[in-house]
C-alpha positions as CSV (number, residue, x, y, z in Angstrom):
1,X,-53.3,-147.0,13.4
2,X,-50.8,-149.8,13.3
3,X,-47.5,-149.1,11.7
4,X,-46.0,-146.5,13.3
5,X,-42.4,-144.5,12.7
6,X,-40.4,-142.2,15.3
7,X,-40.4,-138.5,13.6
8,X,-37.1,-137.0,12.9
9,X,-36.4,-133.7,15.3
10,X,-36.7,-131.5,11.8
11,X,-40.0,-133.6,11.0
12,X,-41.2,-132.3,14.0
13,X,-40.1,-128.7,13.7
14,X,-41.5,-128.6,9.9
15,X,-44.9,-130.4,11.5
16,X,-45.1,-127.3,14.1
17,X,-44.8,-124.5,11.6
18,X,-48.1,-126.6,10.0
19,X,-49.7,-127.1,13.6
20,X,-49.7,-123.3,13.9
21,X,-50.8,-122.6,10.4
22,X,-54.2,-124.1,11.1
23,X,-54.7,-121.6,14.1
24,X,-54.4,-123.6,17.3
25,X,-56.4,-122.0,20.3
26,X,-54.9,-120.0,22.7
27,X,-53.9,-123.1,24.9
28,X,-52.1,-124.4,21.3
29,X,-54.5,-126.9,20.9
30,X,-56.6,-127.0,17.6
31,X,-59.9,-127.3,18.4
32,X,-63.5,-127.1,16.9
33,X,-63.0,-123.3,16.7
34,X,-59.6,-123.7,14.6
35,X,-61.4,-124.2,11.3
36,X,-63.8,-121.1,11.5
37,X,-60.7,-118.9,12.6
38,X,-58.4,-120.7,9.5
39,X,-60.8,-120.2,7.1
40,X,-61.8,-116.7,8.3
41,X,-57.7,-116.2,7.9
42,X,-57.9,-117.7,4.2
43,X,-60.9,-116.3,3.1
44,X,-59.8,-112.4,4.4
45,X,-56.5,-113.5,2.3
46,X,-57.8,-114.8,-0.9
47,X,-61.0,-112.3,-1.1
48,X,-62.8,-115.3,-2.3
49,X,-66.8,-115.0,-1.9
50,X,-68.4,-117.8,0.0
51,X,-70.3,-119.0,-3.3
52,X,-66.7,-119.1,-5.3
53,X,-66.0,-122.6,-6.0
54,X,-62.5,-122.4,-4.1
55,X,-64.2,-121.1,-1.2
56,X,-66.5,-124.1,-1.2
57,X,-64.0,-126.8,-1.7
58,X,-61.9,-125.1,0.6
59,X,-64.7,-125.3,3.6
60,X,-65.4,-129.3,2.5
61,X,-62.1,-130.2,2.1
62,X,-60.8,-128.5,5.7
63,X,-64.3,-129.7,7.0
64,X,-63.3,-133.6,6.1
65,X,-59.5,-132.5,7.2
66,X,-60.6,-131.3,10.8
67,X,-63.2,-134.2,11.3
68,X,-60.7,-137.0,10.2
69,X,-57.8,-135.1,12.1
70,X,-59.7,-135.4,15.3
71,X,-60.8,-138.8,15.0
72,X,-57.3,-140.3,14.5
73,X,-56.5,-137.6,17.6
74,X,-59.0,-139.6,19.8
75,X,-57.7,-143.0,18.2
76,X,-54.0,-141.7,19.6
77,X,-55.0,-141.4,22.9
78,X,-56.3,-137.4,22.9
79,X,-59.3,-135.9,24.2
80,X,-62.5,-135.9,21.9
81,X,-62.7,-132.8,19.4
82,X,-59.5,-131.6,19.9
83,X,-55.7,-132.0,19.1
84,X,-52.7,-131.6,21.0
85,X,-49.3,-130.9,19.4
86,X,-48.3,-134.4,21.0
87,X,-51.5,-135.9,19.3
88,X,-50.7,-134.0,16.1
89,X,-46.8,-135.8,16.1
90,X,-48.3,-139.0,17.1
91,X,-50.7,-138.8,14.0
92,X,-48.0,-138.3,11.2
93,X,-46.1,-141.1,13.0
94,X,-48.9,-143.5,11.8
95,X,-49.5,-141.8,8.6
96,X,-46.0,-141.7,6.7
97,X,-44.8,-145.3,7.5
98,X,-44.1,-146.2,3.5
99,X,-45.6,-143.5,1.8
100,X,-43.2,-142.2,-1.1
101,X,-45.1,-139.4,-2.4
102,X,-48.7,-137.8,-2.0
103,X,-50.6,-140.6,-4.0
104,X,-49.8,-142.8,-0.5
105,X,-51.8,-140.6,1.4
106,X,-55.7,-140.6,2.1
107,X,-57.6,-138.4,-0.3
108,X,-58.1,-135.7,2.0
109,X,-54.9,-135.3,2.5
110,X,-54.1,-135.0,-1.3
111,X,-56.2,-132.3,-1.8
112,X,-54.3,-129.9,0.3
113,X,-51.5,-129.4,-2.1
114,X,-53.9,-128.0,-5.0
115,X,-56.0,-126.1,-2.3
116,X,-53.0,-124.4,-1.0
117,X,-51.6,-123.7,-4.4
118,X,-54.5,-122.0,-5.3
119,X,-54.6,-119.8,-2.2
120,X,-51.2,-118.5,-3.0
121,X,-51.7,-118.6,-6.8
122,X,-53.7,-114.9,-6.3
123,X,-53.9,-114.0,-10.1
124,X,-55.1,-117.3,-10.9
125,X,-52.3,-117.6,-13.7
126,X,-51.5,-121.2,-12.7
127,X,-48.0,-120.6,-11.5
128,X,-46.9,-118.9,-8.3
129,X,-44.6,-116.1,-8.3
130,X,-42.0,-114.9,-5.9
131,X,-44.1,-111.8,-5.0
132,X,-47.0,-114.1,-4.3
133,X,-45.3,-116.0,-2.4
134,X,-44.0,-113.5,-0.2
135,X,-47.3,-112.1,0.3
136,X,-48.5,-115.5,1.6
137,X,-45.8,-115.7,4.0
138,X,-46.4,-112.0,4.9
139,X,-50.2,-112.4,5.5
140,X,-50.7,-116.2,6.2
141,X,-47.8,-117.7,7.8
142,X,-45.3,-115.3,9.5
143,X,-46.9,-111.9,9.9
144,X,-44.7,-110.9,12.6
145,X,-41.8,-111.1,10.6
146,X,-40.1,-108.0,9.1
147,X,-40.3,-107.0,5.6
148,X,-36.2,-107.6,4.9
149,X,-36.7,-110.7,6.2
150,X,-39.6,-111.9,4.5
151,X,-37.7,-110.6,1.3
152,X,-34.4,-112.5,1.9
153,X,-36.2,-116.1,2.6
154,X,-38.8,-115.8,0.3
155,X,-36.1,-115.5,-2.6
156,X,-34.6,-117.9,-1.0
157,X,-37.8,-120.7,-1.0
158,X,-38.9,-119.3,-4.8
159,X,-35.1,-120.4,-5.7
160,X,-34.9,-124.0,-4.1
161,X,-38.9,-124.5,-5.2
162,X,-37.8,-123.3,-8.7
163,X,-34.4,-124.8,-9.3
164,X,-33.0,-121.1,-9.5
165,X,-35.9,-120.5,-12.1
166,X,-34.8,-123.5,-14.7
167,X,-38.9,-124.9,-13.5
168,X,-42.2,-122.8,-13.2
169,X,-43.6,-123.2,-9.8
170,X,-46.6,-124.9,-10.9
171,X,-49.4,-127.2,-9.7
172,X,-47.2,-130.3,-10.7
173,X,-44.1,-129.0,-9.1
174,X,-45.6,-127.4,-5.6
175,X,-47.4,-130.9,-5.0
176,X,-44.0,-132.6,-5.3
177,X,-42.8,-130.0,-3.2
178,X,-45.7,-130.5,-0.6
179,X,-45.0,-134.2,-0.8
180,X,-41.0,-133.3,0.2
181,X,-42.3,-131.2,3.3
182,X,-44.4,-133.8,4.6
183,X,-41.9,-137.0,4.0
184,X,-38.3,-135.5,4.4
185,X,-36.7,-136.2,7.1
186,X,-34.0,-133.9,7.0
187,X,-33.5,-130.3,6.0
188,X,-32.6,-131.1,2.6
189,X,-35.6,-129.7,-0.3
190,X,-37.9,-126.9,-0.4
191,X,-40.5,-128.7,1.2
192,X,-39.1,-127.2,4.4
193,X,-40.6,-123.5,3.0
194,X,-43.9,-124.5,2.8
195,X,-45.4,-123.3,6.2
196,X,-42.0,-120.9,6.5
197,X,-39.7,-123.2,8.0
198,X,-36.6,-120.9,7.2
199,X,-34.0,-121.3,9.0
200,X,-32.4,-124.9,8.1
201,X,-30.3,-123.3,4.9
202,X,-28.8,-126.5,3.1
203,X,-26.1,-126.1,1.5
204,X,-26.9,-128.9,-1.2
205,X,-28.7,-128.0,-4.5
206,X,-32.1,-129.1,-5.0
207,X,-32.8,-130.7,-8.2
208,X,-36.8,-130.8,-9.7
209,X,-37.5,-134.0,-11.4
210,X,-40.1,-133.2,-14.6
211,X,-42.5,-134.5,-14.6
212,X,-43.9,-135.3,-11.3
213,X,-42.5,-138.6,-9.5
214,X,-43.3,-140.4,-5.9
215,X,-40.1,-141.0,-4.5
216,X,-39.4,-137.8,-2.3
217,X,-37.8,-138.9,0.6
218,X,-35.4,-136.8,1.8
């Protein structure tokens, strides 16, 4: 890894939510047990059986994800087989320069939006409803938040993600939003809601461009 950028404070905040989603240990470090804890959480939520196509793909993608994550963590000066929050940030500071959309990321990362979309789309109708988004937040992201809080913020998140219902939250639009989560340096745009970073409400509306384009910088 050569070129790097300094992550903005808000990028670090968003990436902290993603880091926590990946099940770090009690010392706040991603380790060899993180993938097992994560998959157990995902399969309990989705109800996918071990021979389900989605479960198999989920296992394969996360196995590759953690393997490459630990390799990059070690390259960034981290301990073998582990990734601290500091090395997590270092990895992203090297991965983001010059990237304008999901097509600019390696394959192992480009698969993540589709996988996450299938987790949230529990009824398999190829679009995410507000109720499905609320359930995802409650079960996988912020289980300790109150139902009132989740209802309020999932409504806000869904409205942002769909441009107040103008567009369906389908896989194509979700991929754009995931790219905004990774690339955006400011609180503007709906990407902040992917892993439950709710408390940076923007007064500016977000307009989802159809079809998808790879230029989500902000």
